[in-house]
MOPAC internal coordinates of N, CA, C and O (Angstrom, degrees):
PM7 1SCF
backbone

  N    0.0000 0     0.00 0     0.00 0    0    0    0
  C    1.4376 1     0.00 0     0.00 0    1    0    0
  C    1.5223 1   111.17 1     0.00 0    2    1    0
  O    1.2310 1   120.09 1   143.41 1    3    2    1
  N    1.3169 1   117.43 1   -36.59 1    3    2    1
  C    1.4578 1   120.57 1  -177.37 1    5    3    2
  C    1.5205 1   110.58 1   -65.00 1    6    5    3
  O    1.2310 1   120.80 1   148.85 1    7    6    5
  N    1.3340 1   116.07 1   -31.15 1    7    6    5
  C    1.4569 1   119.30 1  -179.95 1    9    7    6
  C    1.5288 1   111.21 1   -64.27 1   10    9    7
  O    1.2310 1   120.48 1   139.27 1   11   10    9
  N    1.3128 1   116.70 1   -40.73 1   11   10    9
  C    1.4612 1   120.25 1  -179.81 1   13   11   10
  C    1.5254 1   111.26 1   -67.47 1   14   13   11
  O    1.2310 1   119.76 1   143.99 1   15   14   13
  N    1.3215 1   118.06 1   -36.01 1   15   14   13
  C    1.4637 1   121.36 1  -179.28 1   17   15   14
  C    1.5238 1   111.05 1   -72.91 1   18   17   15
  O    1.2310 1   120.34 1   149.55 1   19   18   17
  N    1.3420 1   116.96 1   -30.45 1   19   18   17
  C    1.4590 1   120.81 1  -179.79 1   21   19   18
  C    1.5261 1   111.89 1   -74.17 1   22   21   19
  O    1.2310 1   121.05 1   151.94 1   23   22   21
  N    1.3086 1   115.59 1   -28.06 1   23   22   21
  C    1.4649 1   119.12 1  -178.37 1   25   23   22
  C    1.5228 1   109.32 1   -75.93 1   26   25   23
  O    1.2310 1   121.33 1   -54.17 1   27   26   25
  N    1.3176 1   115.07 1   125.83 1   27   26   25
  C    1.4570 1   120.70 1   176.25 1   29   27   26
  C    1.5164 1   106.53 1  -102.92 1   30   29   27
  O    1.2310 1   121.08 1   -49.59 1   31   30   29
  N    1.3146 1   115.55 1   130.41 1   31   30   29
  C    1.4546 1   119.66 1  -177.32 1   33   31   30
  C    1.5308 1   109.07 1   -68.16 1   34   33   31
  O    1.2310 1   120.70 1   -59.54 1   35   34   33
  N    1.3257 1   116.26 1   120.46 1   35   34   33
  C    1.4503 1   121.60 1   178.77 1   37   35   34
  C    1.5246 1   108.63 1   -86.97 1   38   37   35
  O    1.2310 1   120.31 1   -36.99 1   39   38   37
  N    1.3133 1   117.01 1   143.01 1   39   38   37
  C    1.4638 1   118.77 1   177.93 1   41   39   38
  C    1.5294 1   110.06 1   -70.21 1   42   41   39
  O    1.2310 1   121.67 1   -28.13 1   43   42   41
  N    1.2868 1   114.41 1   151.87 1   43   42   41
  C    1.4496 1   121.40 1   177.56 1   45   43   42
  C    1.5316 1   108.36 1   -59.24 1   46   45   43
  O    1.2310 1   120.01 1   -34.31 1   47   46   45
  N    1.3221 1   117.58 1   145.69 1   47   46   45
  C    1.4622 1   121.56 1  -178.48 1   49   47   46
  C    1.5292 1   111.05 1   -62.02 1   50   49   47
  O    1.2310 1   120.10 1   141.91 1   51   50   49
  N    1.3073 1   117.41 1   -38.09 1   51   50   49
  C    1.4602 1   120.90 1   179.80 1   53   51   50
  C    1.5222 1   110.18 1   -67.82 1   54   53   51
  O    1.2310 1   120.14 1   138.77 1   55   54   53
  N    1.3242 1   117.34 1   -41.23 1   55   54   53
  C    1.4632 1   120.54 1   178.42 1   57   55   54
  C    1.5290 1   110.62 1   -63.46 1   58   57   55
  O    1.2310 1   120.71 1   138.86 1   59   58   57
  N    1.3280 1   116.25 1   -41.14 1   59   58   57
  C    1.4559 1   120.68 1   179.11 1   61   59   58
  C    1.5209 1   110.01 1   -63.73 1   62   61   59
  O    1.2310 1   120.49 1   133.55 1   63   62   61
  N    1.3230 1   116.67 1   -46.45 1   63   62   61
  C    1.4636 1   120.87 1   178.69 1   65   63   62
  C    1.5208 1   110.54 1   -59.22 1   66   65   63
  O    1.2310 1   119.89 1   135.67 1   67   66   65
  N    1.3339 1   117.82 1   -44.33 1   67   66   65
  C    1.4604 1   121.67 1  -178.32 1   69   67   66
  C    1.5400 1   110.73 1   -63.31 1   70   69   67
  O    1.2310 1   120.25 1   134.69 1   71   70   69
  N    1.3165 1   117.12 1   -45.31 1   71   70   69
  C    1.4666 1   120.84 1   178.94 1   73   71   70
  C    1.5207 1   111.43 1   -61.28 1   74   73   71
  O    1.2310 1   120.22 1   136.47 1   75   74   73
  N    1.3361 1   117.18 1   -43.53 1   75   74   73
  C    1.4610 1   120.93 1   179.39 1   77   75   74
  C    1.5235 1   111.02 1   -66.33 1   78   77   75
  O    1.2310 1   120.21 1   141.98 1   79   78   77
  N    1.3241 1   117.20 1   -38.02 1   79   78   77
  C    1.4652 1   121.19 1   178.90 1   81   79   78
  C    1.5249 1   110.68 1   -64.32 1   82   81   79
  O    1.2310 1   120.32 1   133.27 1   83   82   81
  N    1.3090 1   116.99 1   -46.73 1   83   82   81
  C    1.4679 1   121.08 1   178.72 1   85   83   82
  C    1.5306 1   109.74 1   -61.71 1   86   85   83
  O    1.2310 1   120.35 1   138.55 1   87   86   85
  N    1.3143 1   116.94 1   -41.45 1   87   86   85
  C    1.4598 1   120.85 1   178.33 1   89   87   86
  C    1.5194 1   112.22 1   -60.91 1   90   89   87
  O    1.2310 1   120.27 1   138.33 1   91   90   89
  N    1.3381 1   117.09 1   -41.67 1   91   90   89
  C    1.4614 1   120.80 1   178.73 1   93   91   90
  C    1.5255 1   111.21 1   -68.76 1   94   93   91
  O    1.2310 1   120.35 1   140.47 1   95   94   93
  N    1.3268 1   116.94 1   -39.53 1   95   94   93
  C    1.4654 1   119.76 1   179.85 1   97   95   94
  C    1.5241 1   111.93 1   -64.65 1   98   97   95
  O    1.2310 1   120.02 1   151.46 1   99   98   97
  N    1.3099 1   117.57 1   -28.54 1   99   98   97
  C    1.4687 1   120.48 1   177.57 1  101   99   98
  C    1.5253 1   111.72 1   -70.97 1  102  101   99
  O    1.2310 1   120.25 1   158.46 1  103  102  101
  N    1.3343 1   117.12 1   -21.54 1  103  102  101
  C    1.4601 1   121.47 1   179.06 1  105  103  102
  C    1.5314 1   112.46 1   -83.67 1  106  105  103
  O    1.2310 1   120.19 1   164.90 1  107  106  105
  N    1.3124 1   117.25 1   -15.10 1  107  106  105
  C    1.4629 1   121.55 1  -175.15 1  109  107  106
  C    1.5228 1   110.45 1   -67.94 1  110  109  107
  O    1.2310 1   121.26 1   -42.89 1  111  110  109
  N    1.3328 1   115.20 1   137.11 1  111  110  109
  C    1.4603 1   120.84 1   173.28 1  113  111  110
  C    1.5271 1   106.12 1   -98.06 1  114  113  111
  O    1.2310 1   120.27 1   -74.28 1  115  114  113
  N    1.3171 1   117.08 1   105.72 1  115  114  113
  C    1.4460 1   121.79 1  -176.17 1  117  115  114
  C    1.5201 1   110.41 1   -78.97 1  118  117  115
  O    1.2310 1   119.80 1   -37.49 1  119  118  117
  N    1.3443 1   117.98 1   142.51 1  119  118  117
  C    1.4643 1   120.23 1   179.69 1  121  119  118
  C    1.5265 1   110.72 1   -70.91 1  122  121  119
  O    1.2310 1   121.60 1   -25.10 1  123  122  121
  N    1.3224 1   114.54 1   154.90 1  123  122  121
  C    1.4631 1   118.76 1   175.24 1  125  123  122
  C    1.5211 1   108.10 1   -73.59 1  126  125  123
  O    1.2310 1   120.96 1   -12.23 1  127  126  125
  N    1.3193 1   115.77 1   167.77 1  127  126  125
  C    1.4694 1   119.89 1   179.14 1  129  127  126
  C    1.5284 1   110.27 1   -60.05 1  130  129  127
  O    1.2310 1   120.41 1   139.70 1  131  130  129
  N    1.3153 1   116.83 1   -40.30 1  131  130  129
  C    1.4762 1   121.29 1  -179.45 1  133  131  130
  C    1.5293 1   110.46 1   -63.48 1  134  133  131
  O    1.2310 1   120.34 1   134.76 1  135  134  133
  N    1.3239 1   116.96 1   -45.24 1  135  134  133
  C    1.4694 1   120.72 1   178.77 1  137  135  134
  C    1.5227 1   111.21 1   -63.13 1  138  137  135
  O    1.2310 1   120.39 1   137.76 1  139  138  137
  N    1.3290 1   116.85 1   -42.24 1  139  138  137
  C    1.4604 1   120.82 1  -179.09 1  141  139  138
  C    1.5279 1   110.75 1   -63.47 1  142  141  139
  O    1.2310 1   120.32 1   137.57 1  143  142  141
  N    1.3334 1   116.99 1   -42.43 1  143  142  141
  C    1.4698 1   120.01 1   179.06 1  145  143  142
  C    1.5270 1   110.95 1   -65.66 1  146  145  143
  O    1.2310 1   120.13 1   137.71 1  147  146  145
  N    1.3176 1   117.36 1   -42.29 1  147  146  145
  C    1.4651 1   121.01 1   179.78 1  149  147  146
  C    1.5297 1   110.62 1   -62.26 1  150  149  147
  O    1.2310 1   120.46 1   134.20 1  151  150  149
  N    1.3170 1   116.72 1   -45.80 1  151  150  149
  C    1.4684 1   120.21 1   179.77 1  153  151  150
  C    1.5278 1   111.89 1   -67.08 1  154  153  151
  O    1.2310 1   120.52 1   145.97 1  155  154  153
  N    1.3341 1   116.62 1   -34.03 1  155  154  153
  C    1.4641 1   120.35 1   177.34 1  157  155  154
  C    1.5232 1   110.18 1   -64.26 1  158  157  155
  O    1.2310 1   120.46 1   136.60 1  159  158  157
  N    1.3277 1   116.73 1   -43.40 1  159  158  157
  C    1.4668 1   119.89 1   178.45 1  161  159  158
  C    1.5224 1   111.48 1   -63.82 1  162  161  159
  O    1.2310 1   120.26 1   141.83 1  163  162  161
  N    1.3273 1   117.12 1   -38.17 1  163  162  161
  C    1.4711 1   120.02 1   177.30 1  165  163  162
  C    1.5187 1   110.43 1   -61.06 1  166  165  163
  O    1.2310 1   120.37 1   135.80 1  167  166  165
  N    1.3259 1   116.90 1   -44.20 1  167  166  165
  C    1.4619 1   121.13 1   179.54 1  169  167  166
  C    1.5313 1   110.49 1   -62.81 1  170  169  167
  O    1.2310 1   119.95 1   136.49 1  171  170  169
  N    1.3209 1   117.69 1   -43.51 1  171  170  169
  C    1.4694 1   121.42 1  -179.75 1  173  171  170
  C    1.5234 1   110.61 1   -62.94 1  174  173  171
  O    1.2310 1   120.23 1   136.05 1  175  174  173
  N    1.3431 1   117.16 1   -43.95 1  175  174  173
  C    1.4627 1   120.63 1   179.77 1  177  175  174
  C    1.5256 1   110.75 1   -62.88 1  178  177  175
  O    1.2310 1   120.18 1   135.69 1  179  178  177
  N    1.3218 1   117.27 1   -44.31 1  179  178  177
  C    1.4666 1   120.56 1   179.68 1  181  179  178
  C    1.5258 1   110.51 1   -62.98 1  182  181  179
  O    1.2310 1   119.94 1   139.73 1  183  182  181
  N    1.3181 1   117.72 1   -40.27 1  183  182  181
  C    1.4704 1   121.18 1   179.20 1  185  183  182
  C    1.5198 1   110.50 1   -63.24 1  186  185  183
  O    1.2310 1   120.33 1   136.43 1  187  186  185
  N    1.3368 1   116.97 1   -43.57 1  187  186  185
  C    1.4718 1   120.44 1  -179.86 1  189  187  186
  C    1.5284 1   110.19 1   -64.53 1  190  189  187
  O    1.2310 1   120.16 1   135.68 1  191  190  189
  N    1.3310 1   117.29 1   -44.32 1  191  190  189
  C    1.4700 1   120.41 1   179.36 1  193  191  190
  C    1.5289 1   111.00 1   -62.64 1  194  193  191
  O    1.2310 1   120.45 1   134.24 1  195  194  193
  N    1.3309 1   116.75 1   -45.76 1  195  194  193
  C    1.4673 1   119.80 1   179.72 1  197  195  194
  C    1.5245 1   111.61 1   -65.14 1  198  197  195
  O    1.2310 1   120.50 1   143.29 1  199  198  197
  N    1.3295 1   116.64 1   -36.71 1  199  198  197
  C    1.4630 1   119.76 1   176.39 1  201  199  198
  C    1.5153 1   111.32 1   -62.80 1  202  201  199
  O    1.2310 1   120.40 1   137.99 1  203  202  201
  N    1.3386 1   116.84 1   -42.01 1  203  202  201
  C    1.4651 1   120.80 1   178.44 1  205  203  202
  C    1.5280 1   111.17 1   -64.97 1  206  205  203
  O    1.2310 1   120.54 1   135.36 1  207  206  205
  N    1.3277 1   116.57 1   -44.64 1  207  206  205
  C    1.4658 1   120.45 1   179.63 1  209  207  206
  C    1.5265 1   110.43 1   -61.62 1  210  209  207
  O    1.2310 1   120.32 1   132.51 1  211  210  209
  N    1.3228 1   117.00 1   -47.49 1  211  210  209
  C    1.4662 1   119.84 1  -179.65 1  213  211  210
  C    1.5271 1   111.40 1   -65.60 1  214  213  211
  O    1.2310 1   120.12 1   143.00 1  215  214  213
  N    1.3365 1   117.38 1   -37.00 1  215  214  213
  C    1.4640 1   120.87 1   176.96 1  217  215  214
  C    1.5177 1   111.61 1   -63.44 1  218  217  215
  O    1.2310 1   120.47 1   136.87 1  219  218  217
  N    1.3381 1   116.71 1   -43.13 1  219  218  217
  C    1.4665 1   120.22 1   177.97 1  221  219  218
  C    1.5263 1   111.61 1   -65.79 1  222  221  219
  O    1.2310 1   120.47 1   138.79 1  223  222  221
  N    1.3259 1   116.70 1   -41.21 1  223  222  221
  C    1.4715 1   119.50 1   176.38 1  225  223  222
  C    1.5259 1   110.96 1   -61.86 1  226  225  223
  O    1.2310 1   120.36 1   136.52 1  227  226  225
  N    1.3121 1   116.92 1   -43.48 1  227  226  225
  C    1.4634 1   121.17 1   178.81 1  229  227  226
  C    1.5242 1   110.41 1   -61.33 1  230  229  227
  O    1.2310 1   120.77 1   135.00 1  231  230  229
  N    1.3243 1   116.13 1   -45.00 1  231  230  229
  C    1.4697 1   120.63 1   179.30 1  233  231  230
  C    1.5362 1   110.26 1   -61.97 1  234  233  231
  O    1.2310 1   120.76 1   134.52 1  235  234  233
  N    1.3422 1   116.16 1   -45.48 1  235  234  233
  C    1.4688 1   119.95 1  -179.65 1  237  235  234
  C    1.5184 1   112.50 1   -63.31 1  238  237  235
  O    1.2310 1   120.16 1   134.05 1  239  238  237
  N    1.3209 1   117.29 1   -45.95 1  239  238  237
  C    1.4629 1   119.83 1   179.61 1  241  239  238
  C    1.5289 1   111.34 1   -66.77 1  242  241  239
  O    1.2310 1   119.90 1   145.87 1  243  242  241
  N    1.3242 1   117.80 1   -34.13 1  243  242  241
  C    1.4644 1   120.92 1   177.16 1  245  243  242
  C    1.5204 1   110.25 1   -63.05 1  246  245  243
  O    1.2310 1   120.68 1   134.54 1  247  246  245
  N    1.3270 1   116.30 1   -45.46 1  247  246  245
  C    1.4697 1   120.49 1   178.25 1  249  247  246
  C    1.5243 1   110.73 1   -64.35 1  250  249  247
  O    1.2310 1   120.08 1   137.94 1  251  250  249
  N    1.3293 1   117.45 1   -42.06 1  251  250  249
  C    1.4566 1   121.43 1   179.35 1  253  251  250
  C    1.5231 1   111.21 1   -62.18 1  254  253  251
  O    1.2310 1   119.98 1   134.03 1  255  254  253
  N    1.2963 1   117.64 1   -45.97 1  255  254  253
  C    1.4680 1   121.98 1   179.94 1  257  255  254
  C    1.5311 1   109.72 1   -64.23 1  258  257  255
  O    1.2310 1   120.61 1   138.40 1  259  258  257
  N    1.3172 1   116.45 1   -41.60 1  259  258  257
  C    1.4650 1   118.41 1  -179.48 1  261  259  258
  C    1.5275 1   111.05 1   -66.46 1  262  261  259
  O    1.2310 1   119.55 1   146.73 1  263  262  261
  N    1.3146 1   118.47 1   -33.27 1  263  262  261
  C    1.4758 1   120.90 1   175.13 1  265  263  262
  C    1.5215 1   111.01 1   -66.98 1  266  265  263
  O    1.2310 1   120.71 1   136.54 1  267  266  265
  N    1.3307 1   116.24 1   -43.46 1  267  266  265
  C    1.4806 1   120.60 1  -178.02 1  269  267  266
  C    1.5316 1   109.46 1   -67.58 1  270  269  267
  O    1.2310 1   119.97 1   133.70 1  271  270  269
  N    1.3143 1   117.67 1   -46.30 1  271  270  269
  C    1.4653 1   121.14 1  -177.23 1  273  271  270
  C    1.5192 1   109.92 1   -72.97 1  274  273  271
  O    1.2310 1   120.43 1   142.59 1  275  274  273
  N    1.3229 1   116.79 1   -37.41 1  275  274  273
  C    1.4699 1   120.62 1  -178.16 1  277  275  274
  C    1.5006 1   113.49 1   -69.47 1  278  277  275
  O    1.2310 1   119.33 1   153.92 1  279  278  277
  N    1.3512 1   118.88 1   -26.08 1  279  278  277
  C    1.4596 1   121.80 1  -177.64 1  281  279  278
  C    1.5025 1   112.51 1   -85.42 1  282  281  279
  O    1.2310 1   119.59 1   170.59 1  283  282  281
  N    1.3251 1   118.38 1    -9.41 1  283  282  281
  C    1.4732 1   121.18 1  -176.76 1  285  283  282
  C    1.4888 1   111.26 1   -81.12 1  286  285  283
  O    1.2310 1   120.10 1   180.00 1  287  286  285

């Protein structure tokens, strides 16, 4: 009988994870709609600029390689 009284029921690992996750989400400071839209536009602009830069680099290296291989 003493063994059963000494054992403390541990919470399920999934239940513990869920409780901790909910607790952390309550601490989050969510951005306002205005902040979210502004940051979204920044991300889109950076993606477009990086896409253009990488496209130009790809085009330049393609032309360079074709000149080197074509002249041999």
